[in-house]
Structures are given as structure tokens and as C-alpha cells.
N, C-alpha and C positions, 0 to 999 in steps of 0.2 A: 292136912296131910299126915298120915300115920308114919311114925318112924319105922324103918326097917329093923327087923330082929336078925342079928347075925349069929350063926353058930360058930363054934370053935373050928369045925371042919371047913366051913366057908372061909374063915379068916386064914387058915393054913393054905388054902388054894391061891391066895393073893401073890405068892412068890416071896422073894427076899425083901423087897421094899414095896411100898405103895404110896400113893399121893396123899396129901394131907386131907383132902376132901373125903376119901374113902376111910382113912383112919378116923376122922371125925365122926363119920356115920357109924362105924363100929362102936365108938365110945358114946354115941348119943349126943354129939355136939353139932350145932348148926354150922353151915359153911362160913358165914361171916365171922362168927365167934372163933371158929377154928383158925382162920387166917390172922385174926387179931391176936390170938394166943401164940401162934407160931412166930409172928413178928416181934412179940414182946418176950420171947423165950419162956412162956408160961404154959405151953401145951402140956398135957398130962404125961406125955412120953417124949423122949428126945426127938427133935426134928433137925434134919440136915437141909441146908440150903444148897442146891445144885443149880447153878446158873440162876434162872428166874423161878425155879420150881422149889417147892418144899417137899421132902420125902421123909417117910417114917419107916424104920426097920420093922418088919412084921414080927420078928422075935420079941421086940420090946412091946409091941401092941398085944401080943399073946400073953405076956407077963402081966400087963396092965388089966387084962380082963380075967385073970386068974386061971389061965389055961394049963398052968403047971399041975393042977390037981388031977389031971387025967380024965376028968368028966367032960362031956360035950354039951353043956347047957346052952340054951339060947341066950344071947347077950343082949 
């Protein structure tokens, strides 16, 4: 299965926070690896634990993919 290519504009439409699976997809990380990294505090961006969920601030995700440059490349 091919990995989805995210654009900066698509990431911005996610809102304020997103789930760890979506964040992992944006970063090109698989689901199982994403949860393992989140549990070990090794995910590439800060992850918050809210109850039984892991969430990622979209602002941090945008920084991680280099969205500060103003360009809108496919990620």
C-alpha cells in the first residue's frame, strides 16, 4: 500500500490537534511504530496523553514538516 502524501494545506485543515495515527501518517510513520514511539516519549513531535488517547498539536506537526518556509510542498 502506498503512503499518502500530505500537503501543508491539508495538514492545516486538521484543526488544533490531531490523533497520533494521523500525525504519523503525515510524518510517514506506520501505526504500530507511532504508538510505540508515543509510549516511549520518542515520537518526533510532542505527544499529549488525554485519557486513553494520544494527541499531537498540529502547530508542532507543521514545524516538523518545515511548513514555516511558506511553501506548500507535498510532504
